[in-house]
C-alpha positions in Angstrom: 85.9 88.5 122.0 82.4 87.6 123.4 82.3 88.3 127.1 79.5 87.7 129.7 79.4 90.1 132.6 77.5 88.8 135.7 77.0 91.4 138.5 73.9 92.1 140.6 74.9 95.7 141.6 73.5 97.8 138.7 75.9 100.7 139.2 79.0 98.4 139.1 77.5 96.4 136.2 76.8 99.4 134.0 80.2 101.0 134.8 82.1 97.8 134.0 80.0 97.1 131.0 80.7 100.5 129.4 84.5 100.2 130.1 84.6 96.7 128.5 82.6 97.8 125.5 85.1 100.8 125.1 88.0 98.2 125.2 86.5 96.3 122.3 84.7 93.4 124.0 81.3 92.2 122.8 79.5 92.3 126.1 76.3 90.6 127.3 75.2 91.2 130.9 73.2 89.4 133.6 72.2 90.4 137.1 72.0 86.9 138.6 73.7 83.5 138.4 70.7 81.5 137.2 70.1 83.8 134.2 73.8 83.7 133.4 73.8 79.9 133.4 70.9 79.8 131.1 72.5 82.3 128.7 75.8 80.3 128.7 74.0 77.2 127.7 72.2 79.0 124.8 75.2 80.6 123.1 79.0 80.4 123.3 81.1 82.9 125.1 84.9 83.3 125.2 85.1 84.8 128.6 82.9 85.2 131.7 83.5 87.9 134.3 81.3 87.3 137.3 80.9 88.3 141.0 81.3 85.6 143.6 78.2 86.7 145.6 75.2 86.6 143.3 71.4 86.0 143.8 70.0 82.8 142.3 73.3 81.0 141.9 76.6 82.1 143.3 79.7 82.8 141.1 81.5 79.6 142.3 78.5 77.4 141.2 78.3 79.4 137.9 82.0 78.8 137.3 81.5 75.0 137.7 78.6 75.0 135.3 80.6 77.0 132.8 83.6 74.6 133.2 81.4 71.7 132.1 80.4 73.4 128.7 82.1 72.5 125.5 83.9 74.7 124.6 84.3 76.0 128.1 84.7 79.8 128.5 87.5 81.3 130.6 86.2 82.6 133.9 87.5 85.6 135.9 85.9 86.3 139.3 85.2 89.6 141.1 85.2 89.3 144.8 85.2 91.3 148.0 88.0 90.7 150.5 85.8 88.4 152.7 85.3 86.0 149.7 88.9 85.6 148.6 89.0 82.0 149.9 86.2 81.1 147.5 88.1 82.7 144.6 91.4 81.1 145.4 89.6 77.7 145.7 88.2 77.9 142.2 91.5 79.2 140.8 92.8 75.7 141.8 89.9 74.2 139.8 90.7 76.2 136.7 89.4 79.7 137.0 91.7 82.1 135.1 92.0 84.9 137.6 90.2 87.0 140.2 90.1 90.7 141.1 89.5 92.2 144.5 86.7 94.7 145.0 86.9 97.6 145.0 89.2 97.6 142.0 90.8 100.1 139.6 89.2 99.8 136.2 92.7 99.9 134.6 93.7 96.9 136.7 90.6 94.9 135.6 91.2 95.7 132.0 94.8 94.6 132.2 93.9 91.3 133.8 91.2 90.6 131.3 93.5 91.6 128.5 96.0 89.0 129.7 93.4 86.3 129.6 92.2 87.5 126.1 95.8 87.4 124.8 96.2 83.8 125.9 92.8 82.8 124.4 93.8 84.3 121.1 97.2 82.5 121.2 95.4 79.2 121.8 93.0 79.9 118.9 95.9 80.6 116.6 97.6 77.3 117.6 94.4 75.3 117.2 93.8 76.9 113.7 97.4 75.8 112.7 98.9 79.3 112.6 102.7 79.5 113.3 103.6 80.3 116.9 106.7 82.3 117.7 108.7 81.3 120.8 108.2 84.9 122.0 104.5 84.2 122.4 105.1 81.6 125.0 106.2 83.9 127.9 106.3 81.2 130.5 109.2 79.5 128.7 111.3 82.7 128.5 114.4 83.1 130.6 118.2 82.9 130.1 119.0 80.7 133.1 120.5 77.2 132.5 117.2 75.7 133.8 115.1 77.5 131.2 117.5 76.9 128.4 117.3 73.1 129.2 113.5 73.4 129.1 113.5 74.9 125.6 116.0 72.3 124.4 113.7 69.5 125.7 110.6 71.0 124.2 112.3 71.4 120.8 113.5 67.8 121.0 110.0 66.6 121.9 108.5 68.6 119.0 110.7 66.8 116.5 109.5 63.4 117.5 106.1 61.5 117.7 106.3 59.9 121.1 104.2 60.8 124.2 105.4 63.7 126.3 104.9 64.2 130.1 105.2 67.8 131.3 105.8 68.2 135.1 105.7 71.4 137.0 103.9 73.5 139.6 100.8 75.6 138.7 101.8 78.7 136.7 105.1 77.3 135.3 103.8 77.1 131.7 102.9 73.5 131.1 99.9 74.4 129.0 102.0 76.8 126.8 104.8 74.2 126.6 102.3 71.6 125.3 101.1 74.1 122.6 104.7 74.8 121.6 105.5 71.1 121.2 102.4 70.8 118.9 103.1 74.0 117.0 106.7 72.9 116.2 105.7 69.4 115.2 104.6 67.9 111.9 101.1 67.9 113.3 101.0 71.7 113.6 98.3 72.1 111.0 96.1 69.5 112.6 93.8 69.8 115.7 95.2 70.6 119.2 92.6 69.3 121.7 93.0 70.1 125.4 91.3 68.3 128.3 91.4 69.3 131.9 91.2 65.8 133.5 90.5 67.3 136.9 87.3 68.7 135.5 85.9 65.5 134.0 83.6 63.5 136.4 84.5 59.9 136.7 81.0 58.8 135.5 81.3 60.9 132.3 84.9 60.1 131.4 84.2 57.6 128.7 81.5 59.8 127.0 83.9 62.8 127.2 86.9 61.1 125.9 85.4 58.5 123.4 82.1 60.1 122.6 78.6 58.5 122.6 75.8 57.4 120.4 72.3 58.9 120.5 70.3 57.3 123.2 73.3 55.7 124.9 72.2 57.1 128.2 69.6 59.5 129.7 70.1 62.9 128.1 72.1 61.7 125.1 69.7 63.2 122.6 72.3 63.2 119.8 75.6 61.6 118.8 78.6 63.3 120.3 82.2 63.1 119.1 84.8 62.4 121.9 88.1 64.2 122.5 90.2 61.4 121.0 88.3 61.5 117.7 88.3 65.3 117.7 92.2 65.1 117.9 92.6 62.6 115.1 95.7 63.5 113.2 96.8 66.0 115.8 97.6 66.3 119.5 95.6 65.4 122.6 96.7 67.4 125.6 95.7 65.8 128.9 96.2 68.4 131.6 96.2 67.4 135.3 96.3 63.7 134.3 97.4 62.8 137.8 93.8 63.6 139.0 92.2 60.7 137.1 90.4 58.0 139.0 91.9 54.5 138.8 89.0 53.3 136.6 89.6 56.2 134.2 93.3 55.4 134.1 92.6 51.9 132.9 90.3 53.1 130.1 92.8 55.7 129.0 95.7 53.2 129.0 93.8 51.0 126.5 93.1 53.9 124.2 96.7 55.1 124.3 98.1 51.6 123.7 95.8 50.6 120.9 95.0 54.0 119.4 91.4 52.8 119.3 88.2 52.9 121.4 84.4 52.2 121.3 82.1 55.2 121.8 79.6 54.7 124.6 76.5 52.8 123.3 78.3 51.5 120.2 80.0 48.3 119.2 82.1 49.8 116.5 85.8 50.4 117.0 87.2 53.8 116.1 90.9 54.0 115.1 92.7 57.3 115.5 96.2 58.8 114.9 96.7 60.9 118.0 99.8 62.1 119.8 99.3 62.4 123.5 100.9 65.1 125.7 100.1 64.9 129.4 100.8 67.4 132.2 100.7 67.2 136.0 101.7 69.3 139.0 102.3 66.1 141.0 105.1 63.6 141.2 103.5 60.6 139.5 106.6 58.4 139.9 105.9 58.1 143.7 102.2 57.4 143.3 103.0 55.0 140.4 105.4 53.1 142.6 102.9 53.0 145.5 99.8 52.1 143.4 98.2 55.5 143.4 98.8 56.0 139.7 99.1 53.0 137.3 102.7 52.2 136.6 101.9 51.0 133.0 100.1 54.2 132.2 102.9 56.3 133.7 105.5 54.7 131.4 103.2 55.1 128.4 102.8 58.8 129.0 106.4 59.5 130.2 108.4 58.6 127.1 109.9 62.1 127.0 109.6 64.1 130.2 110.0 67.9 130.5 110.2 69.4 133.9 109.3 73.1 134.1 111.1 74.5 137.2 109.3 76.8 139.7 110.4 80.5 139.4 112.2 80.3 142.8 114.7 77.9 141.3 115.8 80.3 138.6 115.6 83.7 140.4 118.1 85.2 138.0 115.2 85.2 135.4 112.8 87.2 137.6 114.0 90.7 136.7 114.6 90.0 133.0 111.1 88.5 132.9 109.7 91.5 134.7 111.3 93.8 132.1 109.8 91.8 129.3 106.3 91.8 130.8 106.5 95.5 131.6 107.4 96.2 127.9 104.4 94.1 126.8 102.0 95.9 129.2 103.3 99.3 128.0 102.9 98.3 124.4 99.3 97.2 124.9 98.5 100.5 126.6 100.6 102.5 124.1 102.6 104.1 126.9 106.3 104.3 127.7 107.7 101.4 129.6 107.4 102.1 133.4 110.5 102.3 135.5 111.0 99.8 138.3 112.4 101.3 141.4 115.4 99.5 143.1 113.4 98.6 146.2 110.6 97.1 144.1 113.1 95.2 142.1 114.6 93.8 145.3 111.2 92.8 146.5 110.6 90.9 143.3 113.9 89.1 143.6 113.3 88.2 147.2 109.8 86.7 146.8 109.4 83.0 146.5 106.7 83.2 143.8 104.4 80.3 144.8 102.2 81.1 141.8 105.3 81.2 139.5 105.4 83.2 136.3 101.6 83.7 136.3 101.8 85.4 139.7 104.7 87.6 138.5 102.6 88.8 135.6 99.6 89.6 137.8 101.8 91.4 140.3 103.2 93.7 137.6 99.8 94.4 136.0 98.5 95.4 139.4 101.6 97.6 140.0 101.2 99.3 136.6 97.5 100.0 137.2 98.1 101.5 140.7 101.2 103.5 139.7 99.3 105.5 137.0 102.4 106.2 135.0 104.8 106.8 137.9 107.8 104.6 138.6 106.8 101.2 140.1 107.5 101.4 143.8 107.3 98.8 146.6 103.9 100.0 147.7 102.4 99.3 144.2 103.2 95.6 144.6 100.9 93.2 146.5 101.4 93.5 150.2 103.0 90.0 150.7 105.5 90.7 147.9 106.3 94.2 149.2 106.9 92.7 152.7 109.5 90.3 151.3 112.0 93.1 150.9 111.6 94.3 154.5 113.2 92.5 157.4 110.6 90.8 159.6 109.7 92.8 162.7 110.5 91.1 166.1 107.5 89.7 167.8 107.9 92.4 170.5 107.0 95.0 167.9 103.7 93.3 167.0 100.6 95.5 167.7 97.4 94.3 169.2 95.1 92.4 166.9 92.2 94.9 167.2 94.6 97.8 166.2 96.0 95.7 163.2 92.4 95.0 162.0 91.5 98.7 162.4 94.6 99.7 160.3 93.6 97.3 157.6 90.0 98.5 157.6 91.2 102.1 157.4 93.5 101.4 154.4 90.7 99.5 152.6 88.2 102.4 153.1 90.9 104.7 151.7 91.1 102.6 148.6 87.4 102.7 148.1 87.3 106.5 148.5 90.2 106.9 146.0 88.4 104.6 143.5 85.2 106.7 143.7 87.0 110.1 143.8 85.9 110.7 147.4 82.2 110.0 146.8 81.1 108.3 150.0 77.8 106.9 148.6 79.5 105.0 145.8 82.3 103.9 148.1 79.8 102.5 150.6 78.1 100.6 147.7 81.4 99.1 146.6 82.2 98.1 150.2 78.8 96.5 150.7 77.9 98.7 153.7 75.5 101.5 154.3 76.3 105.2 154.0 75.7 105.5 157.7 78.1 102.7 158.5 80.8 104.3 156.3 80.2 107.6 158.1 80.6 106.0 161.5 83.8 104.2 160.5 85.3 107.4 159.1 84.3 109.2 162.2 85.9 106.7 164.5 89.0 106.0 162.4 92.4 107.4 163.4 93.5 110.7 161.6 95.3 108.8 158.8 92.0 107.6 157.5 91.3 111.2 156.3 93.7 111.1 153.3 94.3 114.3 151.3 91.3 115.0 149.1 88.7 113.6 151.6 86.9 115.4 154.3 86.8 114.1 157.8 83.3 114.1 159.3 82.9 116.0 162.6 82.7 114.2 165.8 79.2 113.6 167.0 
């Protein structure tokens, strides 16, 4: 697995690079975004791990450059707390994950391992290898809702008509599309995925139908489009609801006629392509109101499969959690960790806006923080842990300044734990000077001096 690490802090970069190399990744490294962008354009990478704050070009801009490449690498971001909004924004654009600095190395490796496993699964599908249902974790569950999903997927796989997958982010639309392909007669033929939200309107025809050499400025060679690449196989149009109206009209013609003309050419190319589309929006409403073409909607929605959000089949949460914990333990060659009752209650009570993907990430974090101990509530993300605790009355709220101080104290404690109590490295991870860290420790309440650290004397 070829991985590009982009981090301007030399100590962090070297530490992470060595850990990744030990985990079996083929690692290249860059200290700034511009150099990373140049390297990405010169050679292919499977995975990019980059900081959000970088000199030359920030991590968000680098992600958008990487997303436009063919094939595009998966991107995982590293970010300090103050930059989480940037990371969440690019997650919506297609970044695979983000980790919060300072992080535990085990947690980082678990998250990257998860992305690596998905990439390997996709590669097996695209190469025509058989795919077991057990590989497609987002479709697991014994609830009536998930049994219905699997029945619809199996029925869709047996036919040749277009399929529309509808569901929130993280419910498994991508994996459902790959399962339909893998169970169909086209399984040995190409599976070509396109993120429609990532294709600029001006480049839609060139991306989907290809172009001839000299068709426009920068077209220095002939390029095959996605429809032609999928000939004989399956074309997966993810986030199809994000297409501009002009793109919808061009797509409709290609789907209806199974033919197109590459940009800059008068020749007509005929293809045999099965189309699977996916969206996290209700296209029936926009279709009826003119926001999405009605004729295209009916062309794509011959068989529809709705993937329910996790909050609608809560009875699957704990069985899924057990399955994911077994997988995590197997990857680490450790016994399966125990889930304490309070932690299980928190998992069941949470609404899971990120669905199955969020559940996996929460468990990976908990395993990394527990270090082999049973998984307790405090190992879960704060918002999930709080879901098992009755909300405090407003009268019990503390002043904002004190709440901010408490958060800062806990964050400093995490940094010190991560560095084994070494204040210099903790200050570097937090992005502050040693003097500033000293002053914050000096002024913090006694709880900031956790066991294993030394409280500086009052000055």
